PyMOL CGO cylinders between C-alpha atoms (Angstrom):
from pymol import cmd
from pymol.cgo import CYLINDER

trace = [
    CYLINDER, 21.53, -19.18, -48.60, 18.61, -21.25, -49.41, 0.3, 1, 1, 1, 1, 1, 1,
    CYLINDER, 18.61, -21.25, -49.41, 19.63, -23.90, -47.28, 0.3, 1, 1, 1, 1, 1, 1,
    CYLINDER, 19.63, -23.90, -47.28, 19.43, -22.04, -44.15, 0.3, 1, 1, 1, 1, 1, 1,
    CYLINDER, 19.43, -22.04, -44.15, 16.27, -20.36, -44.70, 0.3, 1, 1, 1, 1, 1, 1,
    CYLINDER, 16.27, -20.36, -44.70, 14.48, -23.25, -42.81, 0.3, 1, 1, 1, 1, 1, 1,
    CYLINDER, 14.48, -23.25, -42.81, 16.14, -22.43, -39.73, 0.3, 1, 1, 1, 1, 1, 1,
    CYLINDER, 16.14, -22.43, -39.73, 15.61, -18.66, -39.77, 0.3, 1, 1, 1, 1, 1, 1,
    CYLINDER, 15.61, -18.66, -39.77, 13.21, -17.23, -37.05, 0.3, 1, 1, 1, 1, 1, 1,
    CYLINDER, 13.21, -17.23, -37.05, 9.76, -16.38, -38.46, 0.3, 1, 1, 1, 1, 1, 1,
    CYLINDER, 9.76, -16.38, -38.46, 9.28, -12.83, -39.16, 0.3, 1, 1, 1, 1, 1, 1,
    CYLINDER, 9.28, -12.83, -39.16, 6.42, -12.58, -36.85, 0.3, 1, 1, 1, 1, 1, 1,
    CYLINDER, 6.42, -12.58, -36.85, 8.50, -13.67, -33.93, 0.3, 1, 1, 1, 1, 1, 1,
    CYLINDER, 8.50, -13.67, -33.93, 11.25, -11.28, -34.90, 0.3, 1, 1, 1, 1, 1, 1,
    CYLINDER, 11.25, -11.28, -34.90, 8.53, -8.49, -35.17, 0.3, 1, 1, 1, 1, 1, 1,
    CYLINDER, 8.53, -8.49, -35.17, 7.24, -9.45, -31.51, 0.3, 1, 1, 1, 1, 1, 1,
    CYLINDER, 7.24, -9.45, -31.51, 10.88, -9.51, -30.06, 0.3, 1, 1, 1, 1, 1, 1,
    CYLINDER, 10.88, -9.51, -30.06, 11.38, -5.93, -31.62, 0.3, 1, 1, 1, 1, 1, 1,
    CYLINDER, 11.38, -5.93, -31.62, 8.49, -4.39, -30.22, 0.3, 1, 1, 1, 1, 1, 1,
    CYLINDER, 8.49, -4.39, -30.22, 9.55, -5.87, -26.67, 0.3, 1, 1, 1, 1, 1, 1,
    CYLINDER, 9.55, -5.87, -26.67, 13.12, -4.72, -27.11, 0.3, 1, 1, 1, 1, 1, 1,
    CYLINDER, 13.12, -4.72, -27.11, 11.78, -1.14, -28.05, 0.3, 1, 1, 1, 1, 1, 1,
    CYLINDER, 11.78, -1.14, -28.05, 9.74, -1.04, -25.01, 0.3, 1, 1, 1, 1, 1, 1,
    CYLINDER, 9.74, -1.04, -25.01, 12.58, -2.24, -22.63, 0.3, 1, 1, 1, 1, 1, 1,
    CYLINDER, 12.58, -2.24, -22.63, 15.13, 0.05, -24.37, 0.3, 1, 1, 1, 1, 1, 1,
    CYLINDER, 15.13, 0.05, -24.37, 15.27, 2.29, -21.35, 0.3, 1, 1, 1, 1, 1, 1,
    CYLINDER, 15.27, 2.29, -21.35, 17.55, 1.96, -18.16, 0.3, 1, 1, 1, 1, 1, 1,
    CYLINDER, 17.55, 1.96, -18.16, 14.64, 2.67, -15.75, 0.3, 1, 1, 1, 1, 1, 1,
    CYLINDER, 14.64, 2.67, -15.75, 12.47, -0.02, -17.57, 0.3, 1, 1, 1, 1, 1, 1,
    CYLINDER, 12.47, -0.02, -17.57, 15.30, -2.54, -17.29, 0.3, 1, 1, 1, 1, 1, 1,
    CYLINDER, 15.30, -2.54, -17.29, 15.75, -1.89, -13.72, 0.3, 1, 1, 1, 1, 1, 1,
    CYLINDER, 15.75, -1.89, -13.72, 12.13, -1.90, -13.01, 0.3, 1, 1, 1, 1, 1, 1,
    CYLINDER, 12.13, -1.90, -13.01, 11.81, -5.26, -14.69, 0.3, 1, 1, 1, 1, 1, 1,
    CYLINDER, 11.81, -5.26, -14.69, 14.88, -6.68, -12.55, 0.3, 1, 1, 1, 1, 1, 1,
    CYLINDER, 14.88, -6.68, -12.55, 13.35, -5.61, -9.40, 0.3, 1, 1, 1, 1, 1, 1,
    CYLINDER, 13.35, -5.61, -9.40, 9.86, -6.90, -10.33, 0.3, 1, 1, 1, 1, 1, 1,
    CYLINDER, 9.86, -6.90, -10.33, 11.25, -10.26, -11.25, 0.3, 1, 1, 1, 1, 1, 1,
    CYLINDER, 11.25, -10.26, -11.25, 12.16, -10.63, -7.72, 0.3, 1, 1, 1, 1, 1, 1,
    CYLINDER, 12.16, -10.63, -7.72, 8.94, -9.57, -5.98, 0.3, 1, 1, 1, 1, 1, 1,
    CYLINDER, 8.94, -9.57, -5.98, 5.91, -7.67, -6.58, 0.3, 1, 1, 1, 1, 1, 1,
    CYLINDER, 5.91, -7.67, -6.58, 6.56, -3.79, -6.02, 0.3, 1, 1, 1, 1, 1, 1,
    CYLINDER, 6.56, -3.79, -6.02, 4.58, -0.70, -5.69, 0.3, 1, 1, 1, 1, 1, 1,
    CYLINDER, 4.58, -0.70, -5.69, 5.05, 2.59, -7.54, 0.3, 1, 1, 1, 1, 1, 1,
    CYLINDER, 5.05, 2.59, -7.54, 6.28, 4.28, -4.48, 0.3, 1, 1, 1, 1, 1, 1,
    CYLINDER, 6.28, 4.28, -4.48, 8.82, 1.70, -3.71, 0.3, 1, 1, 1, 1, 1, 1,
    CYLINDER, 8.82, 1.70, -3.71, 10.04, 1.73, -7.13, 0.3, 1, 1, 1, 1, 1, 1,
    CYLINDER, 10.04, 1.73, -7.13, 10.18, 5.58, -7.16, 0.3, 1, 1, 1, 1, 1, 1,
    CYLINDER, 10.18, 5.58, -7.16, 12.35, 5.57, -3.98, 0.3, 1, 1, 1, 1, 1, 1,
    CYLINDER, 12.35, 5.57, -3.98, 14.59, 2.87, -5.46, 0.3, 1, 1, 1, 1, 1, 1,
    CYLINDER, 14.59, 2.87, -5.46, 15.11, 4.47, -8.73, 0.3, 1, 1, 1, 1, 1, 1,
    CYLINDER, 15.11, 4.47, -8.73, 15.18, 8.02, -7.24, 0.3, 1, 1, 1, 1, 1, 1,
    CYLINDER, 15.18, 8.02, -7.24, 12.76, 9.46, -9.77, 0.3, 1, 1, 1, 1, 1, 1,
    CYLINDER, 12.76, 9.46, -9.77, 9.47, 10.94, -9.51, 0.3, 1, 1, 1, 1, 1, 1,
    CYLINDER, 9.47, 10.94, -9.51, 6.32, 8.68, -8.96, 0.3, 1, 1, 1, 1, 1, 1,
    CYLINDER, 6.32, 8.68, -8.96, 4.72, 9.90, -12.22, 0.3, 1, 1, 1, 1, 1, 1,
    CYLINDER, 4.72, 9.90, -12.22, 7.94, 9.13, -14.23, 0.3, 1, 1, 1, 1, 1, 1,
    CYLINDER, 7.94, 9.13, -14.23, 7.66, 5.46, -12.63, 0.3, 1, 1, 1, 1, 1, 1,
    CYLINDER, 7.66, 5.46, -12.63, 4.06, 5.44, -13.70, 0.3, 1, 1, 1, 1, 1, 1,
    CYLINDER, 4.06, 5.44, -13.70, 4.70, 6.27, -17.19, 0.3, 1, 1, 1, 1, 1, 1,
    CYLINDER, 4.70, 6.27, -17.19, 7.24, 3.42, -17.40, 0.3, 1, 1, 1, 1, 1, 1,
    CYLINDER, 7.24, 3.42, -17.40, 4.77, 0.82, -15.90, 0.3, 1, 1, 1, 1, 1, 1,
    CYLINDER, 4.77, 0.82, -15.90, 2.19, 2.03, -18.01, 0.3, 1, 1, 1, 1, 1, 1,
    CYLINDER, 2.19, 2.03, -18.01, 4.10, 1.58, -21.13, 0.3, 1, 1, 1, 1, 1, 1,
    CYLINDER, 4.10, 1.58, -21.13, 5.24, -1.90, -20.35, 0.3, 1, 1, 1, 1, 1, 1,
    CYLINDER, 5.24, -1.90, -20.35, 1.95, -2.98, -18.89, 0.3, 1, 1, 1, 1, 1, 1,
    CYLINDER, 1.95, -2.98, -18.89, 0.19, -1.98, -22.28, 0.3, 1, 1, 1, 1, 1, 1,
    CYLINDER, 0.19, -1.98, -22.28, 2.63, -4.39, -24.20, 0.3, 1, 1, 1, 1, 1, 1,
    CYLINDER, 2.63, -4.39, -24.20, 1.92, -7.20, -21.73, 0.3, 1, 1, 1, 1, 1, 1,
    CYLINDER, 1.92, -7.20, -21.73, 5.15, -7.27, -19.97, 0.3, 1, 1, 1, 1, 1, 1,
    CYLINDER, 5.15, -7.27, -19.97, 3.75, -6.48, -16.61, 0.3, 1, 1, 1, 1, 1, 1,
    CYLINDER, 3.75, -6.48, -16.61, 0.54, -6.96, -14.58, 0.3, 1, 1, 1, 1, 1, 1,
    CYLINDER, 0.54, -6.96, -14.58, -0.69, -5.19, -11.58, 0.3, 1, 1, 1, 1, 1, 1,
    CYLINDER, -0.69, -5.19, -11.58, -2.43, -6.10, -8.45, 0.3, 1, 1, 1, 1, 1, 1,
    CYLINDER, -2.43, -6.10, -8.45, -4.42, -3.90, -6.01, 0.3, 1, 1, 1, 1, 1, 1,
    CYLINDER, -4.42, -3.90, -6.01, -4.05, -4.53, -2.34, 0.3, 1, 1, 1, 1, 1, 1,
    CYLINDER, -4.05, -4.53, -2.34, -6.19, -2.13, -0.60, 0.3, 1, 1, 1, 1, 1, 1,
    CYLINDER, -6.19, -2.13, -0.60, -5.14, 1.20, -1.60, 0.3, 1, 1, 1, 1, 1, 1,
    CYLINDER, -5.14, 1.20, -1.60, -1.60, 0.22, -3.04, 0.3, 1, 1, 1, 1, 1, 1,
    CYLINDER, -1.60, 0.22, -3.04, -1.10, -1.20, -6.60, 0.3, 1, 1, 1, 1, 1, 1,
    CYLINDER, -1.10, -1.20, -6.60, 1.63, -3.60, -6.91, 0.3, 1, 1, 1, 1, 1, 1,
    CYLINDER, 1.63, -3.60, -6.91, 3.33, -4.65, -10.10, 0.3, 1, 1, 1, 1, 1, 1,
    CYLINDER, 3.33, -4.65, -10.10, 5.06, -7.68, -11.24, 0.3, 1, 1, 1, 1, 1, 1,
    CYLINDER, 5.06, -7.68, -11.24, 6.55, -9.19, -14.36, 0.3, 1, 1, 1, 1, 1, 1,
    CYLINDER, 6.55, -9.19, -14.36, 4.23, -11.23, -16.60, 0.3, 1, 1, 1, 1, 1, 1,
    CYLINDER, 4.23, -11.23, -16.60, 6.25, -12.22, -19.46, 0.3, 1, 1, 1, 1, 1, 1,
    CYLINDER, 6.25, -12.22, -19.46, 9.62, -14.29, -19.75, 0.3, 1, 1, 1, 1, 1, 1,
    CYLINDER, 9.62, -14.29, -19.75, 11.33, -11.88, -22.34, 0.3, 1, 1, 1, 1, 1, 1,
    CYLINDER, 11.33, -11.88, -22.34, 12.53, -9.08, -19.78, 0.3, 1, 1, 1, 1, 1, 1,
    CYLINDER, 12.53, -9.08, -19.78, 14.12, -11.95, -17.79, 0.3, 1, 1, 1, 1, 1, 1,
    CYLINDER, 14.12, -11.95, -17.79, 15.79, -13.46, -21.05, 0.3, 1, 1, 1, 1, 1, 1,
    CYLINDER, 15.79, -13.46, -21.05, 17.22, -10.00, -21.89, 0.3, 1, 1, 1, 1, 1, 1,
    CYLINDER, 17.22, -10.00, -21.89, 18.55, -9.34, -18.40, 0.3, 1, 1, 1, 1, 1, 1,
    CYLINDER, 18.55, -9.34, -18.40, 20.12, -12.67, -18.51, 0.3, 1, 1, 1, 1, 1, 1,
    CYLINDER, 20.12, -12.67, -18.51, 21.82, -11.86, -21.82, 0.3, 1, 1, 1, 1, 1, 1,
    CYLINDER, 21.82, -11.86, -21.82, 22.82, -8.53, -20.42, 0.3, 1, 1, 1, 1, 1, 1,
    CYLINDER, 22.82, -8.53, -20.42, 24.39, -10.19, -17.39, 0.3, 1, 1, 1, 1, 1, 1,
    CYLINDER, 24.39, -10.19, -17.39, 26.42, -12.91, -19.32, 0.3, 1, 1, 1, 1, 1, 1,
    CYLINDER, 26.42, -12.91, -19.32, 27.74, -10.32, -21.84, 0.3, 1, 1, 1, 1, 1, 1,
    CYLINDER, 27.74, -10.32, -21.84, 29.14, -7.71, -19.81, 0.3, 1, 1, 1, 1, 1, 1,
    CYLINDER, 29.14, -7.71, -19.81, 26.52, -6.85, -17.09, 0.3, 1, 1, 1, 1, 1, 1,
    CYLINDER, 26.52, -6.85, -17.09, 28.21, -7.05, -13.63, 0.3, 1, 1, 1, 1, 1, 1,
    CYLINDER, 28.21, -7.05, -13.63, 28.28, -4.95, -10.51, 0.3, 1, 1, 1, 1, 1, 1,
    CYLINDER, 28.28, -4.95, -10.51, 27.24, -1.25, -10.90, 0.3, 1, 1, 1, 1, 1, 1,
    CYLINDER, 27.24, -1.25, -10.90, 29.90, 1.01, -11.59, 0.3, 1, 1, 1, 1, 1, 1,
]
cmd.load_cgo(trace, "trace")
């Protein structure tokens, strides 16, 4: 087992990955990231797409923003969000390649 320890991922990297996975471990958050990877989107647009209340969208966005996965940009009175971290894209790519196809 000692011969493989040089190729192990450092614990600090695994801890960061685990935190990101916990943050993204919700279907709405994954969908939000999927949408925000294409273009910047407002809370109102996300709520309409997800068919959930604005305050629920805001809570999801706040959690992801607090962990550095998203950033916000104000344009007049509207706040738009976009992905600011490659990890959601990597995770979504993994989901797509391992069973994530068209919606049921």
